[in-house]
C-alpha positions in Angstrom: 6.9 -26.6 28.9 7.9 -23.9 31.5 11.2 -23.6 33.1 11.5 -24.8 36.6 11.7 -22.0 39.3 14.6 -22.0 41.7 13.7 -21.9 45.4 14.7 -18.9 47.4 15.4 -19.3 51.1 16.2 -16.8 53.8 19.9 -16.3 54.9 18.9 -17.7 58.3 17.5 -20.8 56.8 20.6 -21.3 54.5 22.9 -20.8 57.6 20.9 -23.6 59.4 21.0 -25.9 56.5 24.7 -25.2 56.0 25.4 -25.9 59.6 23.6 -29.2 59.2 25.5 -30.0 56.1 22.5 -30.0 53.8 23.4 -26.6 51.9 26.5 -24.9 50.8 28.5 -22.7 48.3 29.0 -23.9 44.8 32.8 -23.2 44.9 33.7 -26.9 45.1 31.2 -28.4 42.9 31.7 -30.1 39.5 31.8 -27.5 36.7 29.7 -29.6 34.4 27.0 -30.0 36.9 27.0 -26.2 37.6 26.8 -25.4 33.8 23.8 -27.8 33.6 22.1 -26.1 36.5 22.7 -22.7 34.9 21.2 -23.9 31.6 18.0 -25.3 33.2 17.6 -22.7 36.0 18.0 -19.3 34.4 16.8 -17.5 37.5 19.4 -19.2 39.7 22.0 -16.7 41.0 24.7 -19.4 40.7 26.1 -19.3 44.3 24.4 -21.9 46.5 23.1 -25.5 46.6 20.8 -27.4 49.0 19.4 -30.8 49.6 15.6 -31.0 49.2 13.1 -33.7 49.7 10.7 -33.8 46.9 8.0 -36.5 46.8 10.0 -38.6 49.2 13.2 -38.3 47.1 16.3 -36.4 48.3 17.5 -34.0 45.6 20.7 -32.0 45.3 19.5 -28.8 43.8 20.4 -25.1 43.3 18.9 -22.5 45.6 19.0 -18.8 45.8 19.5 -17.1 49.2 17.7 -13.8 49.9 19.9 -11.0 51.2 20.0 -10.3 54.9 17.5 -7.7 56.0 19.1 -4.2 56.5 19.4 -3.1 60.0 17.8 0.3 60.7 19.2 2.8 63.0 
């Protein structure tokens, strides 16, 4: 059985979701839940969560956020 892959979203998408209350930082989350996510999602960076609809079910899931693009001069 393969490990689940953690979704990665853009910083802009994370900011939009956070504004709507459907994403955030993990600082206030339960330590046991975070440990479980880290165990099941080895590719997760451990910083952010989001709410996702999967097959009609709303799920609380870890998410990675891509770095902001660098501005060129």
